Backbone as a printed PyTorch tensor [residue, N CA C, xyz], in Angstrom:
tensor([[[-146.5720,  173.4910, -158.4890],
         [-146.0400,  172.1720, -158.2400],
         [-145.3980,  172.0780, -156.8620]],

        [[-144.7280,  173.1520, -156.4250],
         [-144.0930,  173.0980, -155.1150],
         [-145.1320,  173.0370, -153.9980]],

        [[-146.3220,  173.6570, -154.2170],
         [-147.4010,  173.5530, -153.2370],
         [-147.8170,  172.1040, -153.0390]],

        [[-147.9030,  171.3780, -154.1260],
         [-148.2880,  169.9790, -154.0740],
         [-147.2490,  169.1740, -153.3040]],

        [[-145.9830,  169.4170, -153.5540],
         [-144.9110,  168.7250, -152.8370],
         [-144.9350,  169.0790, -151.3510]],

        [[-145.1600,  170.3560, -151.0510],
         [-145.2020,  170.7750, -149.6580],
         [-146.3330,  170.0620, -148.9250]],

        [[-147.5110,  170.0370, -149.5550],
         [-148.6430,  169.3800, -148.9260],
         [-148.3560,  167.9070, -148.6780]],

        [[-147.7490,  167.2580, -149.6260],
         [-147.4280,  165.8420, -149.4610],
         [-146.4310,  165.6390, -148.3310]],

        [[-145.4040,  166.4800, -148.2930],
         [-144.4240,  166.3750, -147.2080],
         [-145.0730,  166.6840, -145.8710]],

        [[-145.9140,  167.7070, -145.8410],
         [-146.6160,  168.0790, -144.6060],
         [-147.5420,  166.9490, -144.1490]],

        [[-148.3010,  166.4100, -145.0940],
         [-149.2060,  165.3100, -144.7530],
         [-148.4360,  164.0960, -144.2670]],

        [[-147.3050,  163.8070, -144.8820],
         [-146.4850,  162.6690, -144.4600],
         [-145.9350,  162.9040, -143.0540]],

        [[-145.4990,  164.1350, -142.7890],
         [-145.0020,  164.4730, -141.4490],
         [-146.1030,  164.2790, -140.4150]],

        [[-147.3260,  164.7280, -140.7250],
         [-148.4490,  164.5790, -139.7890],
         [-148.7840,  163.1090, -139.5570]],

        [[-148.7450,  162.3190, -140.6140],
         [-149.0000,  160.8860, -140.4760],
         [-147.9190,  160.2430, -139.6210]],

        [[-146.6610,  160.5590, -139.9110],
         [-145.5470,  160.0220, -139.1250],
         [-145.6710,  160.4330, -137.6640]],

        [[-146.0690,  161.6710, -137.4290],
         [-146.2020,  162.1760, -136.0650],
         [-147.3170,  161.4330, -135.3150]],

        [[-148.4340,  161.1710, -135.9810],
         [-149.5290,  160.4370, -135.3350],
         [-149.0880,  159.0290, -134.9520]],

        [[-148.3510,  158.3770, -135.8320],
         [-147.8390,  157.0370, -135.5400],
         [-146.8640,  157.1040, -134.3590]],

        [[-145.9910,  158.0730, -134.3920],
         [-145.0160,  158.2590, -133.3130],
         [-145.7220,  158.5050, -131.9820]],

        [[-146.7250,  159.3870, -131.9720],
         [-147.4650,  159.6640, -130.7460],
         [-148.1940,  158.4210, -130.2410]],

        [[-148.6620,  157.5990, -131.1450],
         [-149.3010,  156.3440, -130.7510],
         [-148.3290,  155.4080, -130.0530]],

        [[-147.1200,  155.3090, -130.5970],
         [-146.0840,  154.4740, -129.9580],
         [-145.7070,  155.0280, -128.5920]],

        [[-145.5760,  156.3460, -128.5130],
         [-145.2330,  156.9920, -127.2460],
         [-146.3140,  156.7090, -126.2060]],

        [[-147.5740,  156.8720, -126.5850],
         [-148.6750,  156.6360, -125.6470],
         [-148.6800,  155.1780, -125.1890]],

        [[-148.4670,  154.2640, -126.0880],
         [-148.4270,  152.8470, -125.7230],
         [-147.3460,  152.6050, -124.6830]],

        [[-146.1540,  153.1370, -124.9280],
         [-145.0370,  152.9570, -123.9910],
         [-145.3060,  153.6440, -122.6590]],

        [[-145.9600,  154.7930, -122.6900],
         [-146.2200,  155.5500, -121.4650],
         [-147.2810,  154.8710, -120.5960]],

        [[-148.2670,  154.2470, -121.2160],
         [-149.3570,  153.6140, -120.4680],
         [-149.0260,  152.2060, -120.0000]],

        [[-148.0790,  151.5560, -120.6310],
         [-147.8190,  150.1440, -120.3340],
         [-146.3920,  149.9230, -119.8480]],

        [[-146.0620,  150.5990, -118.7960],
         [-144.7150,  150.5200, -118.2470],
         [-144.5810,  149.3780, -117.2520]],

        [[-145.6930,  148.9550, -116.6490],
         [-145.6270,  147.8960, -115.6560],
         [-145.4160,  148.4190, -114.2460]],

        [[-145.4680,  149.7150, -114.0930],
         [-145.2920,  150.3790, -112.7990],
         [-146.4670,  151.3350, -112.6870]],

        [[-147.4680,  150.9490, -111.9070],
         [-148.7570,  151.6560, -111.9070],
         [-148.6290,  153.1600, -111.6930]],

        [[-147.8140,  153.5630, -110.7330],
         [-147.6860,  154.9860, -110.4400],
         [-147.1350,  155.7520, -111.6420]],

        [[-146.1730,  155.1590, -112.3170],
         [-145.6090,  155.7980, -113.5170],
         [-146.6530,  155.8350, -114.6310]],

        [[-147.3970,  154.7340, -114.7980],
         [-148.4580,  154.6960, -115.8130],
         [-149.4670,  155.8200, -115.5900]],

        [[-149.8080,  156.0640, -114.3270],
         [-150.8420,  157.0480, -114.0020],
         [-150.4050,  158.4830, -114.2660]],

        [[-149.1070,  158.7040, -114.3590],
         [-148.5950,  160.0400, -114.6940],
         [-148.2510,  160.1070, -116.1770]],

        [[-147.4610,  159.1560, -116.6380],
         [-146.9330,  159.2220, -117.9990],
         [-147.9900,  158.9420, -119.0700]],

        [[-148.9510,  158.0680, -118.7760],
         [-150.0130,  157.7830, -119.7460],
         [-150.8510,  159.0130, -120.0570]],

        [[-151.4490,  159.6360, -119.0360],
         [-152.2250,  160.8450, -119.3080],
         [-151.3720,  161.9760, -119.9000]],

        [[-150.1160,  162.0650, -119.4690],
         [-149.2230,  163.0810, -120.0330],
         [-149.0470,  162.8330, -121.5350]],

        [[-148.8370,  161.5790, -121.8970],
         [-148.6700,  161.2380, -123.3180],
         [-149.9300,  161.5660, -124.1120]],

        [[-151.0850,  161.3100, -123.5220],
         [-152.3500,  161.5820, -124.2130],
         [-152.6410,  163.0740, -124.3330]],

        [[-152.4100,  163.8070, -123.2570],
         [-152.8530,  165.1950, -123.2010],
         [-151.7890,  166.2160, -123.5920]],

        [[-150.5490,  165.9620, -123.2430],
         [-149.4960,  166.9640, -123.4340],
         [-148.5740,  166.6300, -124.6110]],

        [[-148.2210,  165.3710, -124.7690],
         [-147.2730,  165.0050, -125.8340],
         [-147.6790,  165.5290, -127.2100]],

        [[-148.9610,  165.5040, -127.5910],
         [-149.3170,  166.0270, -128.9170],
         [-148.9850,  167.5050, -129.1060]],

        [[-148.8030,  168.2310, -128.0200],
         [-148.4920,  169.6550, -128.1230],
         [-146.9800,  169.9190, -128.1200]],

        [[-146.1870,  168.8830, -127.8520],
         [-144.7400,  169.0620, -127.7820],
         [-144.1390,  169.2040, -129.1760]],

        [[-143.0460,  169.9300, -129.2360],
         [-142.2930,  170.0310, -130.4930],
         [-141.6410,  168.6810, -130.7770]],

        [[-141.1810,  168.5050, -131.9990],
         [-140.4750,  167.2690, -132.3400],
         [-139.2400,  167.0810, -131.4580]],

        [[-138.5310,  168.1620, -131.1750],
         [-137.3330,  168.0770, -130.3280],
         [-137.7070,  167.6450, -128.9090]],

        [[-138.8120,  168.1800, -128.3790],
         [-139.2420,  167.7870, -127.0360],
         [-139.7730,  166.3580, -127.0150]],

        [[-140.3480,  165.9030, -128.1220],
         [-140.7790,  164.5020, -128.1850],
         [-139.5750,  163.5670, -128.0820]],

        [[-138.4720,  163.9480, -128.6860],
         [-137.2460,  163.1440, -128.5710],
         [-136.8400,  163.0430, -127.1060]],

        [[-136.9080,  164.1510, -126.3960],
         [-136.5440,  164.1660, -124.9790],
         [-137.5080,  163.2940, -124.1850]],

        [[-138.8000,  163.3870, -124.4690],
         [-139.7840,  162.5550, -123.7710],
         [-139.5300,  161.0760, -124.0610]],

        [[-139.2450,  160.7510, -125.3090],
         [-138.9380,  159.3660, -125.6570],
         [-137.6980,  158.8780, -124.9170]],

        [[-136.6940,  159.7220, -124.7970],
         [-135.5010,  159.3530, -124.0330],
         [-135.8560,  159.0690, -122.5760]],

        [[-136.7340,  159.8870, -122.0080],
         [-137.1610,  159.6450, -120.6330],
         [-137.9080,  158.3250, -120.5100]],

        [[-138.6900,  157.9770, -121.5160],
         [-139.4210,  156.7140, -121.4800],
         [-138.4870,  155.5040, -121.5550]],

        [[-137.2500,  155.7140, -121.9650],
         [-136.2650,  154.6310, -122.0010],
         [-135.6260,  154.3740, -120.6380]],

        [[-135.8600,  155.2680, -119.6820],
         [-135.2810,  155.1440, -118.3480],
         [-136.1150,  154.1460, -117.5430]],

        [[-135.4430,  153.3610, -116.7100],
         [-136.1470,  152.4050, -115.8590],
         [-137.1150,  153.1300, -114.9310]],

        [[-138.2640,  152.4980, -114.7140],
         [-139.3590,  153.1100, -113.9530],
         [-138.9480,  153.6470, -112.5910]],

        [[-138.2240,  152.8490, -111.8170],
         [-137.9200,  153.2900, -110.4530],
         [-137.1010,  154.5710, -110.4520]],

        [[-136.2300,  154.7410, -111.4230],
         [-135.4440,  155.9790, -111.5020],
         [-136.3090,  157.1370, -111.9900]],

        [[-137.0090,  156.9010, -113.0980],
         [-137.8210,  157.9610, -113.6920],
         [-138.8850,  158.4580, -112.7160]],

        [[-139.5850,  157.5390, -112.0690],
         [-140.6250,  157.9610, -111.1410],
         [-140.0220,  158.7170, -109.9510]],

        [[-138.8750,  158.2700, -109.4790],
         [-138.1870,  158.9770, -108.3980],
         [-137.8380,  160.4080, -108.7810]],

        [[-137.4700,  160.6200, -110.0340],
         [-137.1650,  161.9770, -110.5080],
         [-138.4430,  162.8030, -110.6090]],

        [[-139.5140,  162.1680, -111.1210],
         [-140.7670,  162.8940, -111.3150],
         [-141.3050,  163.4030, -109.9810]],

        [[-141.2860,  162.5480, -108.9650],
         [-141.8350,  162.9600, -107.6640],
         [-140.7920,  163.6840, -106.8180]],

        [[-139.6100,  163.8700, -107.4030],
         [-138.5010,  164.5950, -106.7700],
         [-138.0200,  163.9370, -105.4810]],

        [[-138.1720,  162.6250, -105.4260],
         [-137.6070,  161.8470, -104.3260],
         [-136.0930,  161.7200, -104.5140]],

        [[-135.7080,  161.6260, -105.7860],
         [-134.3060,  161.4710, -106.1460],
         [-133.8900,  162.6160, -107.0660]],

        [[-132.6260,  163.0300, -106.9970],
         [-132.1770,  164.0980, -107.8960],
         [-132.1630,  163.6180, -109.3490]],

        [[-132.6260,  164.4790, -110.2200],
         [-132.6320,  164.1650, -111.6490],
         [-131.2540,  164.4420, -112.2220]],

        [[-130.6750,  163.4650, -112.9310],
         [-129.3800,  163.7260, -113.5680],
         [-129.4860,  164.9010, -114.5340]],

        [[-128.4260,  165.6930, -114.6410],
         [-128.4630,  166.8880, -115.4950],
         [-128.9140,  166.6130, -116.9300]],

        [[-128.5490,  165.4540, -117.4730],
         [-128.9110,  165.1630, -118.8630],
         [-130.4160,  164.9250, -119.0390]],

        [[-131.1290,  164.7100, -117.9450],
         [-132.5750,  164.4980, -118.0330],
         [-133.3780,  165.6460, -117.4290]],

        [[-132.7000,  166.5890, -116.8090],
         [-133.3820,  167.7370, -116.2280],
         [-133.5720,  168.8100, -117.2940]],

        [[-134.7580,  169.3660, -117.3570],
         [-135.0330,  170.4310, -118.3240],
         [-136.5170,  170.6980, -118.4120]],

        [[-136.9200,  171.4430, -119.4140],
         [-138.3230,  171.8360, -119.5520],
         [-139.3030,  170.6580, -119.6640]],

        [[-138.9010,  169.5690, -120.3140],
         [-139.8280,  168.4360, -120.4480],
         [-140.0460,  167.7860, -119.0850]],

        [[-138.9720,  167.5700, -118.3290],
         [-139.1170,  166.9970, -116.9880],
         [-139.9340,  167.9400, -116.1020]],

        [[-139.6910,  169.2300, -116.2080],
         [-140.4700,  170.2060, -115.4380],
         [-141.9580,  170.1260, -115.8080]],

        [[-142.2280,  169.9550, -117.0890],
         [-143.6010,  169.8510, -117.5690],
         [-144.2700,  168.5810, -117.0310]],

        [[-143.5500,  167.4820, -117.0090],
         [-144.0990,  166.2260, -116.4730],
         [-144.4110,  166.4000, -114.9880]],

        [[-143.5000,  167.0180, -114.2610],
         [-143.7330,  167.2410, -112.8220],
         [-144.9550,  168.1280, -112.5850]],

        [[-145.0640,  169.2010, -113.3460],
         [-146.2130,  170.1070, -113.1960],
         [-147.5040,  169.3730, -113.5420]],

        [[-147.4710,  168.5780, -114.5930],
         [-148.6430,  167.8030, -114.9860],
         [-149.0100,  166.8160, -113.8880]],

        [[-148.0070,  166.1520, -113.3330],
         [-148.2500,  165.1770, -112.2690],
         [-148.9260,  165.8510, -111.0800]],

        [[-148.4120,  166.9890, -110.6780],
         [-149.0130,  167.6830, -109.5320],
         [-150.4670,  168.0540, -109.8270]],

        [[-150.7390,  168.5880, -110.9940],
         [-152.1030,  168.9880, -111.3600],
         [-152.9940,  167.7630, -111.5480]],

        [[-152.4830,  166.7360, -112.2170],
         [-153.2600,  165.5330, -112.5030],
         [-153.6020,  164.7940, -111.2150]],

        [[-152.6190,  164.5880, -110.3660],
         [-152.8550,  163.8670, -109.1220],
         [-153.8230,  164.6570, -108.2490]],

        [[-153.6380,  165.9650, -108.1610],
         [-154.5480,  166.7950, -107.3670],
         [-155.9800,  166.6760, -107.8750]],

        [[-156.1570,  166.6990, -109.1680],
         [-157.4950,  166.6030, -109.7540],
         [-158.1160,  165.2460, -109.4400]],

        [[-157.3440,  164.1680, -109.5460],
         [-157.8490,  162.8310, -109.2590],
         [-158.1980,  162.6690, -107.7880]],

        [[-157.3650,  163.1940, -106.9120],
         [-157.6390,  163.1220, -105.4780],
         [-158.9180,  163.8970, -105.1670]],

        [[-159.0580,  165.0690, -105.7860],
         [-160.2650,  165.8830, -105.5780],
         [-161.5160,  165.1050, -105.9830]],

        [[-161.4070,  164.3080, -107.0550],
         [-162.5500,  163.5240, -107.5220],
         [-162.7910,  162.3010, -106.6330]],

        [[-161.8730,  162.0150, -105.7220],
         [-162.0560,  160.8940, -104.8140],
         [-161.2320,  159.6810, -105.1600]],

        [[-160.2900,  159.8250, -106.0760],
         [-159.4120,  158.7240, -106.4310],
         [-158.0850,  158.9520, -105.7380]],

        [[-157.5390,  157.9440, -105.1650],
         [-156.2320,  158.1120, -104.5530],
         [-156.2480,  157.6240, -103.1850]]])
């Protein structure tokens, strides 16, 4: 009986996670700031599904930041406040560098 309960809880968690990732992707792709969309959208699609639940909370918190500030932190034009600096921000920056380089190589940019 406990196996059945575990499976149901696990399946519910997976369903909840898929819905959550869908909301995150929507917010990441439709920010209204093209440069941020081009980094955060692909990051949400490709990397967010691999993040832990705790790191998803951090990513969601970053998505609540106004575009001009967040993008400035991502491209390291502006210093990132300590409360937003950490492994998730580092991951976004690394993704941005790799993603932008790949797009430029393909002739976009």
